[in-house]
C-alpha positions in Angstrom: -15.3 22.2 7.6 -12.3 19.8 7.8 -10.0 20.0 4.8 -9.8 16.7 2.8 -6.5 14.6 3.1 -4.4 14.0 0.1 -2.8 10.5 -0.1 0.2 11.6 1.8 0.0 13.5 5.2 3.1 15.2 6.8 4.0 14.2 10.4 3.2 17.7 11.8 -0.2 17.9 10.0 -1.1 14.5 11.5 -0.1 15.7 14.9 -2.3 18.8 14.7 -5.2 16.6 13.5 -4.6 14.2 16.5 -5.0 17.1 19.0 -8.0 18.6 17.4 -10.5 19.9 20.0 -13.3 17.9 18.4 -12.7 14.2 18.7 -14.7 13.6 15.6 -12.1 15.4 13.5 -9.1 13.2 14.8 -8.3 10.5 12.3 -7.9 6.7 13.2 -4.1 5.8 13.0 -3.2 2.3 11.9 0.3 1.1 12.7 1.0 -1.6 10.0 4.8 -1.9 10.5 5.8 -5.2 8.7 9.1 -6.8 7.4 9.2 -9.3 4.7 10.4 -12.4 6.6 10.2 -10.9 10.0 10.7 -10.0 12.8 7.0 -9.1 13.2 6.0 -5.5 13.7 3.7 -6.0 16.9 6.7 -5.8 19.4 7.8 -2.6 17.8 4.3 -1.2 18.3 4.1 -2.3 21.9 7.5 -0.6 22.6 6.4 2.6 21.2 3.8 4.0 18.8 2.0 7.2 17.8 -0.5 8.3 20.5 -3.8 6.3 19.9 -2.4 4.3 17.0 -3.9 0.8 16.6 -1.6 -2.1 15.3 -3.0 -4.1 12.4 -1.0 -7.1 11.1 -0.6 -7.4 7.2 -0.5 -11.1 7.3 -3.5 -11.8 9.5 -5.7 -8.7 9.8 -5.3 -7.3 6.2 -4.9 -10.5 4.2 -6.5 -13.9 4.0 -4.2 -16.9 4.6 -1.7 -17.7 1.9 -2.8 -20.1 -0.8 -3.2 -20.5 -4.5 -4.3 -16.8 -4.7 -0.8 -15.7 -3.5 1.0 -15.0 -0.2 -1.2 -12.1 0.7 -4.6 -12.6 -0.8 -7.3 -9.9 -0.3 -9.0 -10.3 3.0 -12.5 -11.6 3.2 -15.0 -8.7 3.7 -15.9 -9.9 7.2 -12.2 -10.4 8.2 -11.3 -6.8 7.2 -14.5 -5.3 8.6 -13.7 -6.8 12.1 -10.2 -5.6 12.0 -11.2 -2.1 11.0 -14.0 -2.0 13.5 -11.6 -3.3 16.3 -9.3 -0.4 15.4 -12.1 2.1 15.8 -12.9 2.8 12.2 -16.4 4.3 11.7 -18.4 5.1 8.6 -17.2 8.7 8.0 -13.8 8.2 9.7 -10.6 9.7 8.5 -7.8 7.0 8.5 -4.0 7.4 8.3 -1.9 4.3 8.0 1.9 4.2 8.6 4.8 1.6 8.4 8.3 2.0 9.5 9.3 4.4 6.9 9.0 4.2 3.1 5.3 3.7 3.0 5.3 0.7 0.7 3.5 -1.4 3.3 1.3 1.3 4.6 0.2 1.9 0.9 -1.3 -1.5 1.0 -3.6 -0.5 4.0 -4.3 2.7 2.2 -5.5 0.6 -1.0 -7.4 -1.8 1.2 -9.3 1.0 2.8 -10.1 2.5 -0.7 -11.1 -1.1 -1.9 -13.3 -1.4 1.1 -15.2 1.8 0.0 -13.8 4.6 2.0 -13.6 7.8 -0.1 -10.3 8.9 -1.4 -10.4 12.1 0.7 -10.6 10.3 3.9 -7.5 8.0 3.7 -3.9 8.8 3.8 -0.4 7.4 4.3 2.0 9.2 6.9 4.8 10.6 4.8 8.1 9.2 6.3 6.2 6.7 8.3 7.2 6.1 12.1 10.7 7.0 11.5 9.7 10.5 10.0 7.2 11.0 13.0 10.2 10.4 15.4 12.7 12.5 13.5 10.2 15.3 13.5 10.5 15.2 17.4 6.7 14.2 17.9 5.7 12.1 20.8 5.4 8.4 21.0 3.9 6.2 23.7 3.9 2.6 24.9 0.3 2.9 26.4 -2.0 0.5 24.7 -4.6 2.0 22.5 -8.2 1.0 23.3 -10.5 2.6 20.9 -14.2 2.6 21.0 -15.4 -0.1 18.5 -16.2 1.2 15.1 -19.0 0.6 12.8 -17.5 0.9 9.4 -19.1 -1.2 6.7 -16.8 -2.8 4.1 -18.0 -2.7 0.6 -15.4 -4.5 -1.5 -14.8 -3.4 -5.1 -13.8 0.3 -4.6 -10.4 -0.2 -6.4 -9.7 -2.1 -9.7 -8.1 -5.5 -9.6 -6.8 -7.8 -12.3 -6.0 -11.6 -12.1 -3.2 -13.4 -13.8 -4.9 -13.4 -17.3 -5.6 -9.6 -16.9 -2.0 -9.0 -16.0 -0.7 -11.0 -19.0 -3.0 -9.0 -21.3 -1.6 -5.7 -19.7 1.9 -6.9 -20.4 1.0 -7.5 -24.0 -1.1 -4.6 -24.8 -0.9 -1.9 -21.9 1.4 -0.9 -19.2 2.3 -3.4 -16.5 4.6 -2.2 -13.8 6.5 -4.5 -11.5 7.3 -3.0 -8.1 9.9 -5.4 -6.9 13.7 -4.8 -6.7 15.6 -4.9 -10.0 17.5 -8.1 -9.1 14.3 -10.0 -8.5 12.8 -8.5 -11.7 15.8 -9.7 -13.7 15.5 -13.0 -12.2 18.9 -13.0 -10.7 17.4 -13.8 -7.3 14.1 -14.9 -5.9 14.0 -15.3 -2.0 10.6 -16.4 -1.5 8.5 -17.5 -4.5 8.8 -20.7 -6.7 10.4 -19.2 -9.7 12.5 -16.2 -10.6 11.9 -13.7 -13.3 8.9 -11.4 -14.2 5.8 -11.4 -16.3 6.5 -10.8 -19.8 6.1 -7.4 -21.0 6.2 -5.9 -17.4 8.4 -2.9 -16.8 10.5 -2.6 -13.6 9.4 0.2 -11.3 10.8 -0.5 -7.8 8.7 0.8 -5.0 11.8 1.7 -3.0 12.6 4.3 -5.6 9.4 6.3 -4.8 11.0 7.9 -1.8 14.1 9.8 -1.1 17.0 8.9 1.2 15.1 10.5 4.1 12.3 8.1 3.7 9.8 10.8 2.6 8.0 10.5 -0.8 9.6 12.2 -3.8 7.8 15.4 -5.1 4.8 14.9 -7.3 6.6 16.4 -10.4 9.6 13.8 -9.9 7.3 10.9 -9.6 5.5 12.1 -12.7 8.7 12.2 -14.6 9.5 8.7 -13.5 6.2 7.4 -14.8 6.7 9.1 -17.9 10.0 7.3 -18.4 8.2 4.0 -18.0 5.8 5.0 -20.8 2.9 5.9 -18.4 1.1 9.2 -18.3 -2.4 10.5 -17.7 -3.3 9.5 -21.3 -2.5 5.7 -20.9 -5.7 3.9 -20.5 -4.8 0.4 -19.4 -2.2 0.3 -16.5 -1.6 -2.3 -13.7 1.0 -3.0 -11.1 2.2 -6.1 -9.2 5.0 -7.1 -6.9 5.7 -10.2 -4.9 2.4 -10.6 -3.2 0.4 -7.5 -3.8 1.6 -5.3 -0.9 4.4 -3.0 -2.2 2.7 -2.6 -5.6 0.0 -0.5 -3.8 2.7 2.0 -3.5 2.8 2.6 -7.2 -1.1 3.0 -7.1 -0.7 5.7 -4.5 2.3 7.4 -6.2 0.5 7.7 -9.5 -2.4 9.5 -7.8 -0.1 11.7 -5.7 1.8 12.6 -8.8 -1.3 13.6 -10.6 -0.9 11.0 -13.4 -3.9 9.1 -12.2 -7.1 10.5 -10.7 -8.8 8.9 -7.8 -11.5 7.9 -10.1 -9.2 5.9 -12.4 -6.4 4.3 -10.4 -3.9 1.9 -11.5 -5.3 -1.8 -11.4 -3.5 -4.0 -8.9 -2.7 -7.7 -9.7 -3.4 -8.8 -6.0 -1.9 -12.2 -6.4 1.2 -10.8 -7.9 4.4 -12.9 -8.6 3.5 -15.3 -5.7 0.4 -16.3 -7.8 1.9 -16.0 -11.2 5.1 -18.0 -10.4 3.2 -20.9 -8.7 1.6 -21.8 -12.1 4.1 -23.7 -14.2 2.1 -22.9 -17.4 2.9 -19.2 -16.9 6.0 -18.0 -18.6 8.7 -16.2 -16.7 10.9 -13.5 -18.6 14.4 -12.8 -17.3 16.9 -9.9 -17.8 16.4 -6.2 -17.8 14.2 -5.9 -20.8 10.3 -6.3 -20.5 
């Protein structure tokens, strides 16, 4: 029997799985390297990637086109299904996603796979990402990956989401976490969205602070302490998270599960439109400063 994967998998553990004697036990690896504002991740993948990894683009494969719903709306089921099948994902596959390093983009792929109906014990993020893999002395290749087409069926709804009204309610009566950098949360800068600031009542929890200087995620007990400092523990019922466009906030969902303060059956709800959706509506208030 193959052991289930936790939300994070170390590089050497993934390397061992990729060389398993039984191909059915080898996970599908999704390379989702991405940088806000570019350059795109595809050239990096083409130059060097994990053996067998398939590149999926956050903008085109894992999101619908930008619009009123935000800069990275949830992909239509058929779009996501086509992308995953093209990457070789089958019903029953185990899947590992990675980005350049800190996991904040890979967490979006992890979240989408869970939203699409894949079980929690079949999906993981590579701890340390591509940088961690290389630092561990593990092999890379420029050879294109050509997986056999998969047959996975996307069944949306496997992870909870909230809209703008739901996020506003969480800001008033629950716990709403803002995963953006502190300067954006305070409203001092806003490089991409129509207005600066944050949703009233939201508490700043930058996704970049979920990892250490080496790019690996902080230990579960440290993450649990950080969530407790934000007024969030296992006993808090209503918790949501957002960021700029619903990508990096998924890292908070993953971190809460990894830290044990949220079970896979009761994850943090994601405001998928996030600030890109909220700030586009002039009727929505924008708070500024360090206080919620």
